[in-house]
Structure formats: structure tokens, C-alpha cells
Residue, then its C-alpha position, 0 to 999 in steps of 0.5 A: x506889696x504885702x510884707x511877710x508879716x502881713x501875708x502870714x497874719x492874713x492867712x492866719x486870720x483867714x484860717x480863723x486861728x489865734x496867735x496862741x493856736x499857731x504857737x501851739x501848733x508850730x511851737x513858735x513862741x507867741x512873741x516871735x509870731x507877733x514880731x514876725x507879723x509886725x515886721x520887727x525883725x530886729x526883735x527876732x533871733x538870727x535869720x536861720x531861725x526866722x526862716x524856720x518860723x516862716x516855713x512852719x507857719x507857711x505849712x500850717x496856712x498852706x502857703x508857698x514857702x519860696x516866695x515868702x523866703x524871697x520877700x523876707x530877704x528883700x525886706x531884710x536888705x531894705x530895712x534901715x536897721x539891717x545891720x542889727x537884723x543880720x547881726x549874729x554872735x561872733x565866734x569866741x576868739x581862741x585864747x593863746x596859751x602864754x608860757x611864763x617861767x612860773x607856769x613852766x616851773x609848775x608843770x615841771x614840778x607836777x611831772x616830777x611828782x607824778x613820775x616819782x609816785x609812778x616809780x614808787x608804785x611800780x617798784x612796790x608792785x614789783x616787790x610784793x606782786x607776782x612777776x609779769x607773764x604774758x603768753x602770746x602763743x600758742x593759743x589754748x587748745x591750738x591744733x598742730x601737726x608738728x612734733x614741737x610747738x613754739x611758745x612765745x611770750x614776755x615776762x619780767x626781765x629778772x624772772x626765771x621762766x620754765x616751760x614743762x621743766x625746761x628753762x627758758x632764756x629771756x631777752x633784756x626786755x623779758x621776751x622769750x621764744x622756746x620750741x617745746x616737744x609735744x606728744x601725740x594727742x593733748x599736751x599740757x604746757x605749764x609756763x611758770x615765771x618766778x622772781x627772786x622773792x618767791x612770787x610766781x605766775x603760771x599760765x597753762x595752755x593745752x595743745x592738740x597734736x593731730 
């Protein structure tokens, strides 16, 4: 019985194609084609790649692929150097992380330093920057049919929040909710948050009462 290599070589020669021509058509390296034709499977890549080579060459030569696969499998099983042919790279073993007193101390120092600088950054921002002011409701140009509109948001807990001149009480976390009376048509809501250093944040929303 002919081998896979002999079958492919005969088909190539019958087509009048050189090894270089087949390599250019299939993009298989010349040395791989020669090793395949000579049955030197131990010099070829892993089985999935070799089966790909066989498939690509079979398409060029017009040969049935499945019989070639079966023949190749039989040759590999019968080969004296089968272990080498079937050898595939072993997955890298995961290295376990070993915690030593030194590494724990290093992590603790890094966390402490980052926390300290984070505290300085937010303290500096709070001292020189405008206070936080987030208005969650209402949306700008929101349409309502009631005489009041609910204004909901968040500010720095130590800020003073005023909506259209009306003082708003903040929770311990800085959240606030207020019902503001609005006129027919368009009402402009001016929400202000001011801190003790005179810094101020302002959000303006328009509400349309239909």
C-alpha cells in the first residue's frame, strides 16, 4: 500500500508541478512538503498542522481527503517513533503564588502609601476645588403637569445647597430631595452648592409645566 507521501508525490509529478510550485500555491514550506513526501513525520509540526498540509495538497491535486487522513493515521500509529510524532508541547504549569513575610510587608507598604496620597489628593481637591454637585432629577426641559417638581441630587455633605433661593437639607452622605413650586410654562431651576471656602457649583435645569 502506498504511503501518504508517495501518493502526494505521484500526484504532484502527474500534474507536472515542482515542489516549489506546490509550496507557492499552498503556502506550505518546501521542507515540509519534502518531509511529508518522504514520510519523515518526526520532522514535521504537530498532527493538526500535518493534516492541514495534506488537505491543502489534496485540493491542489484533486485527491480525496478522508482516505489520505485515514492512511496518515495508520502510518503514525505504526511508526516506530510514534511518541515523537505525537509529541505536543505541554501546557505551562501555573506557578503558585507564595506569600512570604517580606512580600506581605511590601504589599502593606504600597497600599498604605497609595492610601495616603489618595487622601492628600481628595483633601486638596476639597480645599481648593468647587464642591460636588450632581443633579439626578429633573432632566433639562422635562415636562410636568403638577404644580411642583422633585429635585433630587447629591453634594458634598458640608456644602450649603440652595434651589431658587430655597435652602435644602442634606443627608449625612450629601443626598438631597426637595419639592420646588413651578409656574405655568417654563421655569428655570438654579441649583447652587457652596462650601465654607466660598467655592460654588451651579447646575441650571429648565422645567416645562403644561
